[in-house]
N, C-alpha and C positions, 0 to 999 in steps of 0.2 A: 404632327408633321410626318410625312413619309420619309423613312430613312433611305440611304443609298442602297442598302442591302435589299430592302423591300421593293424599291424601284427596279433593281436588277432582276429580282425574282419575277416581278410582273412582266418585264420585258422578255425574259426567257419563256414564260408561259405563253404570252401572246404570240411570240414568234414560232414556237414549236407546236402549238396546239393544232394548226391546220396540217402539219406534217404527220403527227401521230394519228389524227383523224383520217387522213387520206391513206397512209401507208400501213397503219396498224401498229400495235405495240411491239410485236416480235420483229417486224421488218424495219422499224426505225432504229438506226444505229446511233451511237455516240458521235460518230463522224458526221452524220446528218445534222445532229443537234449543234455541234460546234461550228459546222460550216454555215448553218442558217443564222446563228446568233453572233458569230464572229468572236466567240468567247472560248477560252481553253476548257479542257475537261475539268481541271481543278476549280475553275470559276463556277462551272455548272454544279459540281459536287459540293462547292462551298455554300450553295443555296438550296440544294436538294440532296437528301440522304442517299438516294439512288435513282435509277431510271424509272422504277416503278412509281415512286413518289411523284416524280415529274409527270408521268403519264396520268396519274390520278388528277393532279392539278390541272393538266391540260384538258382532260375530259370535262372536268367541272367548269372550266372557263368556256369551252365550246358550247356546252349545254346551256349555260347562263346566257351566252351571246345569242342563242336561238330562242330560248323560252322567255327572256325578258321582253323582246319586241312583241311576242305573242300576247303576253300579259297586258302590255300597253295597248295593243290592238283591241283587246276585249273590254278596255275601259270606255270604249265608244258608246256602250249601252249598258243599262242596268237590268234589262230584260234577259232572263235566262235563255229564252227561245232565240232572241237576237244574238246572244253570245255564241250559240251553236252555229248560226249562220256566219258570224264573224270568224269563227275557227276555220270554216271551209274557205272563206274569203282569204284568210292569211295563207293557207296552204296552196291556194291557186298560184301564188307567187313565190312559193318556198324554194323552187329549184334554183333560180338565179341567186336568191338570197343566201341559201346554204352553201352554194358552190364556193363562195369566197372563203368559207371556213373549212374547206376540204370535203364537203359533203355532209350527210346526215349522221351525227355521232351515234345516235341510237342504233342505226343499222350497221354503220361501219365498225364501230367498236364492239357492238354486240356480237356480230358474226366473228370478228377477230378474237375477242376475248373468250368466246365460247370454246375455242380450240386451244387457247394458250394461257389464260389467266383468270382463274376462278374469282379472285378478289375484284378484279376490274369488271368481270361479268356481273357480279352482285351489284356494283354501282350502276351499271346499265339497267339492270332489273329494277332497282330502286327508282330510277328516273321514269321508267315505263309505268311503274305503279303510281308514282306521283301524278303523271299525266292522266292516267285512267281515273284516279281518285278525284282529280279536279273536274274532269268531264262528268263523272258521277254526281259530284256536288252541284254542278250547274243544272243537270237534269232533275235532281231531287228538288232544287229550288224552284224549277219550273213547275213541278208537280204541286208543290206547296202553294204556289200563288195561282194555280189553275191555268197555266199556259200550256202545260204538257200533260198528256193522259196519265191518270193514276194506274192504268192497267199494265203499264210497262215496268220492266225490271231495270232500274237505273244503271246498276253496275254492268249488267249484261249488255246494255246499249252502249255504255262507255267503252267497253272492251271491243264491241263490234265496230264502232266508229273509229277507234284508234287502230284496229287491225286493218281496216280499209285504207286509212291514211298511210300507215307504214308500208302496206303492200303497194300502194300507188307511188310512194316515194322510191321504193326499191325498183319498180318497173321504169319509172322516169329516169333514174340514174343508169340503170342497166341498158336501156334503149336510147338514152340521150334524147328524150322526147317528152316535153312537158304535157303532151296530150293526156297521159295516164293520170297525172295529178288533177288537171282541169276537169276531165271527164268524171273521175271518181268523186270530186267535190260536188259536181252537178248531181250525181247519184245520191250522195249523202243528203244534199238539200231536198231532193224529192222524198227521201225516206223521212226526213224531219217533218215535211209538209203532210205526207200521207199517213205516217204511223205514230209520230210523237205529238204533233200539234193538236190541241183540242179544237 
């Protein structure tokens, strides 16, 4: 059974995660946190050691909120090749989906932490590595079963696809225009058809 303290911690994380994600670690004040949650500073610190621990928990929550639906989306097919197309399908609708969580945490927190918090930056890099490892694993599975050309370097392609996705996310948010994501996903689909697919 979930304790009252655990429920309070979950409430705090869920409430402040979009604020940290949107404003960044340094710009999010304790006043922002207490205003959003309706709790006192003492109540916040009764559940979290400090602002940094809360920021880590908030980042983890936002990442899970975005990656879990992607994992569910990928369950629509067992085919590695189709999974690559399901990834681009997911990211075509990423803009409105991620906006409610304050934007893309990999880009928002990555840029913010790069200038202000090396520990948080490491957590962002770990997430990027996890995403690229998963992409690499999908591509390697496709090579093993003969859906994807064995001539390609799986990790190189995983990094390339992830770079294109993150670049498109950045441009979509910067220009407030979903064209960048939709067009880039079309480009990735063409690359999969023309260069990866056997």
